N, C-alpha and C positions, 0 to 999 in steps of 0.2 A: 684702925681706920674703918669707918662705917661704909658699907656698900649701899649706894642709892640707885634707884631706878634710872636707867639711861634711855634716851630717845634719840633717834637719828636726826641730826640737824639738817634737814632738807637735802639740798644738792651738795652739801659738803661731804656727805658719806661718813661723817664722824658722829659717834655717839657722845652725848653730853648729858649731864645730870639734869633731872627735871627741875631742880632748884639750883640756880647758878648764883654767882656772887657779883652784884653790881658794885662798881668802885668809884662812882662819882663822888661819894662822901670822902674818899681817901685823897682826892685832889684838893680839897679845902673849901669847896663851895657850900658846905654845910656847917662851917665853923672849923677851927683848927684841929687837925689830927696829927699827933706825934708819930714818927716813923715806927717806933716800937709798937705803938697801938695798932697801926696799920698792918704790920707783920702779924700781930696777934690775931687780927680779924681774918686775914688770909689763911693763916695756919688752922684756925678753928673751922673755917669753911672746908678746907681740904680734909681735915680729920673727920669731918661730918659727912664726907662723901661727895662734896662738890667737885666737879671736873670741868667747870665752865666759868671763866672770868670775863666780864665785859668792862671795857674801859674806853677811853677816847683821848686823842691828842690834845684836846682842849681842857681836860679835867686837871685843874691846877697848872695849866699851860705845860703839860707833860709830866707833872709830878706823879700822877696815878700810874701812868705807864712805867715810869722809872722804878717806882716801888714794886710793881709786879715783876719787872725784869730782875731786880735784885733778889726778890723773894724766891723766884723760880730758880735762880742760879744757886741759891742755898738749898733748894729742895728739888734736886734732879729727879727724885722718885715721884714727884707730884705729876700725874698725867692729866694736865689741864689744857684745854683748848682756850686760847686767849683770843677774844674778839675785840678789836679796837675800831675806832671810827675816825674819819678824817673830813676836813672841810670847814669846820666852824672857826678856825683861827684866821680865815681869810674873809674879806668883804663878801657878803652874801649876794653875789650876782652870778648868773649862769656862766658868764664869760670866764670865771675863774676855774671852772670845772673842766680842765684840759689835762692832757697827758703829762706835760712838763711839770705842772703843779702837783699832779698825782704822784709823780716820781719823787719830787722834793718832799712832799708830806710823808710819803711812805718811807723815805730814807730816814727821816727824823724819828718816826715811830719804831722802825727796826733798830735804830741806835738806842732809843729809850728802853725798848723791851729786850735788847740783847739777842735778837733773832735774825737770821738771814732771810727766812721766809715766814711771813705772818699767816697764821692759820685762817683767819677770817678778818677782812677789812670791810667796814660798812660806810657808805656815804652818810654823813651825819646831818640828817634833816636839812638837805639843801633846798634852794628855791624850787618851787613846784615844777618849773619848766625843765629842770635837770633830769627828772625821772623819764621824760619822753625823748631825750636826746640820743640818737643812734651813736653819735661821736663819743658820748660819755661811756656807753657800754663797750664800744670798741677800745677805748683807753683802758678800761678795767680788764678786758680780755687780754690786752697787752701786758698788764702787770702780772697776770697769771702765767702767760707765755714766758715772761722773763724770770719766773720763779720768785718774784718779790712777794707774792701772796699766793696762798693755796686756793682761796675762794673769796667771793665778794657777795655782799648783801647791801641792804639799805635800812636806814632808820627813818621813819616817817612821822609826820604830825597828823595826817588825815587818812581816812580810809580810801579816798580816791587816789591818793599817791600810792598807797599800798597795792591797790588793784592794778595800777599802771605798771609797777615794778614786777609784780607776780607774773605778768604776761611775758616778761623777758626771759629767754631760755637760760641765760647765764647767772641769773640771780639765785643765790643759794638760800637766802633767808631774808625775812622782813622783821624788823623790830618795831613794835607799836605799843602805845599805851593801852593796857587792858587791865581792868580791875573791876570790882563790884560797883564802882561809880563811873565806869566808862565801858558801856556794853555794846556800842555800835559795831565794833569789829566782829561781833558774833554774827551779824546779819549777812555779810557778804565776804569779808576778808578771810576769815578762818576757813569757810568752805572752799573758797577759791585756792587758797594755799594748799589745802589738803589735796585737791584735785590735781594741782600742778607739781606736787612734791616739793614744795617750798617750806622751809622751817619757819616757825613763828616764835620769836623771842618777846615775851611780855615784859614791858618795862613800866616804871612808876607803879608797881603793883600795890603799894600801900597808900597811893594818892599823897605822896610826900609826907607820909606818917599819919595822915588823918585816920586811916583805917586801923591804926593801932589802938585807937580809943583813948589815948593818953593825953590829948590836948583839950584845953578848954578855951573859951572866948578870951581869957586873960593870959594865955600862954604867950611869952615873949621869945622871939628867936633872935639870934645874934645879927648884928648889922651886915656881916659878910655872908649870911645865910640867904639863899635865894628865896626862902619862904618869907623873908622880910622885904627884899628889894625887887622881887619879880611877881608880886601878887596880881598885878594888872598887865603883865607882859612888858614891863619897862625894859628888860634886858634881852629876853628871848620869848619864844612862844608862851603865852599865858597857860596853855594846857599842860605844860611841864610842871607847873607849881600847883599843888592841890588838885591836879587833874582839871584845872580851869574852873573849879567851883569856888564861889565866894566863900571866904573863910568861915564866917559865922554859920552860914547854911550848911557847910561841910561838917562842922563840929556837931551840929544837931543830927545830921544824917548818920554820922559815925557812931553816935551814942545809940541810935536805933540798930545799926548794924552790929554793934558789940553784943547786943542782947541775943543775937543769933548764934553766937559761938557755942559749940558743944561743950559739955562738961569736960574740964581738963585742958581745953584749948584756949589760947588767947585770941582776941579779935584779929591780930596780925596773922597768926597761923591759919585762922579760918579764911581770911582773904586769899592767902597763898594757896590753900587747899582748893578753894573755889576756882582759881585760875588753872591749876594743874588739871582739874577735871574737864576743862573745856576742850572739846574735840578739835584737834589741830594744833594745840599749843605744844611746842617742843620743850621750852624751858622758861622759867620765870626768874627775874634777876633782881631780887630785893637788895638794897644796900644795907650796910651795917657799920656802926661806929664803935662797937664793942664786941668782945668775944662772946658774950652772952647773947647778943642779938644775932650774930652769925649762926650760932648753934641752934637757937630757937627757930630761926628762919628755915634752916636745913631740915629740922625735924618735921616740918609740915609735909615733907615728901612721904613720910612713913605713917602719917595719920590716916584715920579711917575716912573713906569717901563721905562727902556730905549727902544727907538724904534728899530726896526730891522736894520734900517740904521746905527745907532750907533754901534750895535753889529757887524755888518759887517765891519765897519770901524776899530773896535778894532782888529778883526781877520786880516785885511789887514796890519795894523800897526805891529802886531806881526810877520806876515810872512815876511815883508820887513826888519824890523830892529832887531828883537829879536831871531827868530827861530833858525837861524844857530848857535848862541852862546850857547843856553841853551837846546834846545829840545832833543838833543841826550844824554845829561848828566844826567838828572834827570827824 
């Protein structure tokens, strides 16, 4: 098993690998994934030094959690912090974010994961008003007091939501979209999190695969893949799919980004390395649908830091091709 750099995940007090494993893909929203293939991905991640899995109760309506629970039962030696999320299986209104519902959602996730106490539970991009509700944080504190969860955090769509949550003393971590095509969190969110001791989990790190450099304007995704059905925010926030960038424009920008990859590194590894280098980032959680992808993603943790010239080139690319479309929205 490879040893990977560990960073403390904010107020959880737990160390996690700088590259984690996102498991949205294992739920089925990116096309069908067989159970054996899912276990292979998780095993490859663990053997590559990953100690942080991120999932949610809505991924495959619980399938992702169940797969992780079964995998960890078979691998008791895997020292993995599992972070799950709750709230997206219910109607998205603030009135649903109450203690009774939290307990019911939590019971389902604990059953799926086969754990009495969940290491980290995150509100899953709830309505904006939820982040400002004293009652919501009181309810989350109650879950901690009842030992249902060890710590809680939030997953957000916007930087404003992140800043609201960071100001709350019980919030351990914030999960936010951060990648070379989504730079706004660098302005205020990451500095605020560092000052408050709040962990930052960077999600959608490859802009739904755009930053891998493998897609063309003619690439076709499966009908059940969100990159087909959510390009304009039809099912959930548009920013979750291709980081909110119009697909054709994203393909062109990705081709330019690919040219920045150092010798011996793929564009995807370069994007992950860029995220790891941002001050305040705790862990980045790329997804994977194959053993090879999981291993390649994890290897970014051991790659050489990107030089300032490359960092400057990423900023220039963003300013020229991306900023106008996304910076003001999220």
